[in-house]
C-alpha positions as protocol buffer text, in pm:
chain_id: "A"
residue {
  index: 1
  type: UNK
  ca { x: 7614 y: 5899 z: 7640 }
}
residue {
  index: 2
  type: UNK
  ca { x: 7506 y: 6246 z: 7525 }
}
residue {
  index: 3
  type: UNK
  ca { x: 7523 y: 6376 z: 7883 }
}
residue {
  index: 4
  type: UNK
  ca { x: 7884 y: 6258 z: 7912 }
}
residue {
  index: 5
  type: UNK
  ca { x: 7981 y: 6428 z: 7586 }
}
residue {
  index: 6
  type: UNK
  ca { x: 7826 y: 6756 z: 7707 }
}
residue {
  index: 7
  type: UNK
  ca { x: 7974 y: 6730 z: 8055 }
}
residue {
  index: 8
  type: UNK
  ca { x: 8339 y: 6696 z: 7947 }
}
residue {
  index: 9
  type: UNK
  ca { x: 8363 y: 7044 z: 7782 }
}
residue {
  index: 10
  type: UNK
  ca { x: 8192 y: 7200 z: 8085 }
}
residue {
  index: 11
  type: UNK
  ca { x: 8443 y: 7042 z: 8324 }
}
residue {
  index: 12
  type: UNK
  ca { x: 8737 y: 7153 z: 8110 }
}
residue {
  index: 13
  type: UNK
  ca { x: 8604 y: 7510 z: 8104 }
}
residue {
  index: 14
  type: UNK
  ca { x: 8590 y: 7516 z: 8485 }
}
residue {
  index: 15
  type: UNK
  ca { x: 8962 y: 7432 z: 8527 }
}
residue {
  index: 16
  type: UNK
  ca { x: 9177 y: 7745 z: 8579 }
}
residue {
  index: 17
  type: UNK
  ca { x: 9425 y: 7822 z: 8303 }
}
residue {
  index: 18
  type: UNK
  ca { x: 9796 y: 7861 z: 8377 }
}
residue {
  index: 19
  type: UNK
  ca { x: 9962 y: 8202 z: 8403 }
}
residue {
  index: 20
  type: UNK
  ca { x: 10062 y: 8384 z: 8087 }
}
residue {
  index: 21
  type: UNK
  ca { x: 10407 y: 8305 z: 7947 }
}
residue {
  index: 22
  type: UNK
  ca { x: 10671 y: 8526 z: 8109 }
}
residue {
  index: 23
  type: UNK
  ca { x: 10456 y: 8593 z: 8417 }
}
residue {
  index: 24
  type: UNK
  ca { x: 10595 y: 8503 z: 8757 }
}
residue {
  index: 25
  type: UNK
  ca { x: 10446 y: 8216 z: 8956 }
}
residue {
  index: 26
  type: UNK
  ca { x: 10267 y: 8331 z: 9272 }
}
residue {
  index: 27
  type: UNK
  ca { x: 10200 y: 8033 z: 9499 }
}
residue {
  index: 28
  type: UNK
  ca { x: 9915 y: 8125 z: 9737 }
}
residue {
  index: 29
  type: UNK
  ca { x: 10005 y: 7832 z: 9963 }
}
residue {
  index: 30
  type: UNK
  ca { x: 10333 y: 8004 z: 10054 }
}
residue {
  index: 31
  type: UNK
  ca { x: 10415 y: 8353 z: 10183 }
}
residue {
  index: 32
  type: UNK
  ca { x: 10309 y: 8634 z: 9948 }
}
residue {
  index: 33
  type: UNK
  ca { x: 10211 y: 9001 z: 9947 }
}
residue {
  index: 34
  type: UNK
  ca { x: 9890 y: 9106 z: 9771 }
}
residue {
  index: 35
  type: UNK
  ca { x: 9747 y: 9458 z: 9764 }
}
residue {
  index: 36
  type: UNK
  ca { x: 9496 y: 9646 z: 9549 }
}
residue {
  index: 37
  type: UNK
  ca { x: 9634 y: 9862 z: 9267 }
}
residue {
  index: 38
  type: UNK
  ca { x: 9299 y: 10010 z: 9158 }
}
residue {
  index: 39
  type: UNK
  ca { x: 8934 y: 9906 z: 9152 }
}
residue {
  index: 40
  type: UNK
  ca { x: 9007 y: 9594 z: 8943 }
}
residue {
  index: 41
  type: UNK
  ca { x: 9376 y: 9497 z: 8969 }
}
residue {
  index: 42
  type: UNK
  ca { x: 9591 y: 9336 z: 9241 }
}
residue {
  index: 43
  type: UNK
  ca { x: 9970 y: 9355 z: 9288 }
}
residue {
  index: 44
  type: UNK
  ca { x: 10115 y: 9023 z: 9407 }
}
residue {
  index: 45
  type: UNK
  ca { x: 10465 y: 8891 z: 9476 }
}
residue {
  index: 46
  type: UNK
  ca { x: 10624 y: 8610 z: 9673 }
}
residue {
  index: 47
  type: UNK
  ca { x: 10811 y: 8696 z: 9992 }
}
residue {
  index: 48
  type: UNK
  ca { x: 11007 y: 8376 z: 10056 }
}
residue {
  index: 49
  type: UNK
  ca { x: 11254 y: 8179 z: 9849 }
}
residue {
  index: 50
  type: UNK
  ca { x: 11406 y: 8287 z: 9521 }
}
residue {
  index: 51
  type: UNK
  ca { x: 11306 y: 8645 z: 9437 }
}
residue {
  index: 52
  type: UNK
  ca { x: 11058 y: 8648 z: 9149 }
}
residue {
  index: 53
  type: UNK
  ca { x: 10909 y: 8940 z: 8960 }
}
residue {
  index: 54
  type: UNK
  ca { x: 10580 y: 9080 z: 9086 }
}
residue {
  index: 55
  type: UNK
  ca { x: 10261 y: 9031 z: 8884 }
}
residue {
  index: 56
  type: UNK
  ca { x: 9948 y: 9233 z: 8810 }
}
residue {
  index: 57
  type: UNK
  ca { x: 9635 y: 9021 z: 8852 }
}
residue {
  index: 58
  type: UNK
  ca { x: 9339 y: 9166 z: 8662 }
}
residue {
  index: 59
  type: UNK
  ca { x: 9017 y: 9056 z: 8834 }
}
residue {
  index: 60
  type: UNK
  ca { x: 8641 y: 9068 z: 8797 }
}
residue {
  index: 61
  type: UNK
  ca { x: 8620 y: 9267 z: 9124 }
}
residue {
  index: 62
  type: UNK
  ca { x: 8460 y: 9611 z: 9113 }
}
residue {
  index: 63
  type: UNK
  ca { x: 8566 y: 9770 z: 9444 }
}
residue {
  index: 64
  type: UNK
  ca { x: 8923 y: 9662 z: 9525 }
}
residue {
  index: 65
  type: UNK
  ca { x: 9038 y: 10019 z: 9593 }
}
residue {
  index: 66
  type: UNK
  ca { x: 8863 y: 10011 z: 9934 }
}
residue {
  index: 67
  type: UNK
  ca { x: 9004 y: 9674 z: 10044 }
}
residue {
  index: 68
  type: UNK
  ca { x: 9234 y: 9650 z: 10346 }
}
residue {
  index: 69
  type: UNK
  ca { x: 9328 y: 9287 z: 10289 }
}
residue {
  index: 70
  type: UNK
  ca { x: 9354 y: 9081 z: 9973 }
}
residue {
  index: 71
  type: UNK
  ca { x: 9389 y: 8703 z: 9982 }
}
residue {
  index: 72
  type: UNK
  ca { x: 9452 y: 8463 z: 9696 }
}
residue {
  index: 73
  type: UNK
  ca { x: 9335 y: 8106 z: 9645 }
}
residue {
  index: 74
  type: UNK
  ca { x: 9433 y: 7849 z: 9384 }
}
residue {
  index: 75
  type: UNK
  ca { x: 9390 y: 7476 z: 9341 }
}
residue {
  index: 76
  type: UNK
  ca { x: 9734 y: 7458 z: 9183 }
}
residue {
  index: 77
  type: UNK
  ca { x: 10083 y: 7591 z: 9256 }
}
residue {
  index: 78
  type: UNK
  ca { x: 10060 y: 7913 z: 9053 }
}
residue {
  index: 79
  type: UNK
  ca { x: 9784 y: 8172 z: 9034 }
}
residue {
  index: 80
  type: UNK
  ca { x: 9611 y: 8160 z: 8697 }
}
residue {
  index: 81
  type: UNK
  ca { x: 9299 y: 8258 z: 8509 }
}
residue {
  index: 82
  type: UNK
  ca { x: 8982 y: 8174 z: 8700 }
}
residue {
  index: 83
  type: UNK
  ca { x: 9148 y: 8151 z: 9043 }
}
residue {
  index: 84
  type: UNK
  ca { x: 8986 y: 8328 z: 9336 }
}
residue {
  index: 85
  type: UNK
  ca { x: 9071 y: 8668 z: 9487 }
}
residue {
  index: 86
  type: UNK
  ca { x: 8901 y: 8773 z: 9812 }
}
residue {
  index: 87
  type: UNK
  ca { x: 8909 y: 9138 z: 9918 }
}
residue {
  index: 88
  type: UNK
  ca { x: 8809 y: 9237 z: 10272 }
}
residue {
  index: 89
  type: UNK
  ca { x: 8744 y: 9588 z: 10405 }
}
residue {
  index: 90
  type: UNK
  ca { x: 8810 y: 9705 z: 10760 }
}
residue {
  index: 91
  type: UNK
  ca { x: 8440 y: 9670 z: 10850 }
}
residue {
  index: 92
  type: UNK
  ca { x: 8439 y: 9303 z: 10742 }
}
residue {
  index: 93
  type: UNK
  ca { x: 8271 y: 9329 z: 10402 }
}
residue {
  index: 94
  type: UNK
  ca { x: 8404 y: 9082 z: 10149 }
}
residue {
  index: 95
  type: UNK
  ca { x: 8414 y: 9064 z: 9774 }
}
residue {
  index: 96
  type: UNK
  ca { x: 8510 y: 8739 z: 9604 }
}
residue {
  index: 97
  type: UNK
  ca { x: 8599 y: 8743 z: 9237 }
}
residue {
  index: 98
  type: UNK
  ca { x: 8803 y: 8565 z: 8971 }
}
residue {
  index: 99
  type: UNK
  ca { x: 9132 y: 8643 z: 8798 }
}
residue {
  index: 100
  type: UNK
  ca { x: 9082 y: 8745 z: 8436 }
}
residue {
  index: 101
  type: UNK
  ca { x: 9449 y: 8810 z: 8341 }
}
residue {
  index: 102
  type: UNK
  ca { x: 9797 y: 8754 z: 8484 }
}
residue {
  index: 103
  type: UNK
  ca { x: 10066 y: 8995 z: 8362 }
}
residue {
  index: 104
  type: UNK
  ca { x: 10413 y: 9102 z: 8475 }
}
residue {
  index: 105
  type: UNK
  ca { x: 10381 y: 9405 z: 8704 }
}
residue {
  index: 106
  type: UNK
  ca { x: 10458 y: 9737 z: 8538 }
}
residue {
  index: 107
  type: UNK
  ca { x: 10378 y: 10053 z: 8743 }
}
residue {
  index: 108
  type: UNK
  ca { x: 10090 y: 10256 z: 8605 }
}
residue {
  index: 109
  type: UNK
  ca { x: 10002 y: 10620 z: 8675 }
}
residue {
  index: 110
  type: UNK
  ca { x: 9651 y: 10510 z: 8779 }
}
residue {
  index: 111
  type: UNK
  ca { x: 9774 y: 10275 z: 9054 }
}
residue {
  index: 112
  type: UNK
  ca { x: 9684 y: 10359 z: 9416 }
}
residue {
  index: 113
  type: UNK
  ca { x: 9946 y: 10543 z: 9616 }
}
residue {
  index: 114
  type: UNK
  ca { x: 10116 y: 10329 z: 9877 }
}
residue {
  index: 115
  type: UNK
  ca { x: 10112 y: 10410 z: 10245 }
}
């Protein structure tokens, strides 16, 4: 009985939280664009369907600025806290990390320049 009581809070803590109110829903199962903004943040927006505002995904990654490809993964329809971000460099190195915040995208002077 005690093991069950302890297990329930652990399982609830492992479930990703929904996006912040006012943030756009990015469905990683559909077409999207994701690119690094700096060492820790990712820009993401949907590319099909009704146009939605872009979002800034703050992550636990440490080296996103060198990534050539960013992919998103979620168990649900919208990206949320705790969901997975995978960054891959041109030489095949990968960094997998978690989303720590979802916010509407607002350009920042520290964002990477686009090519």
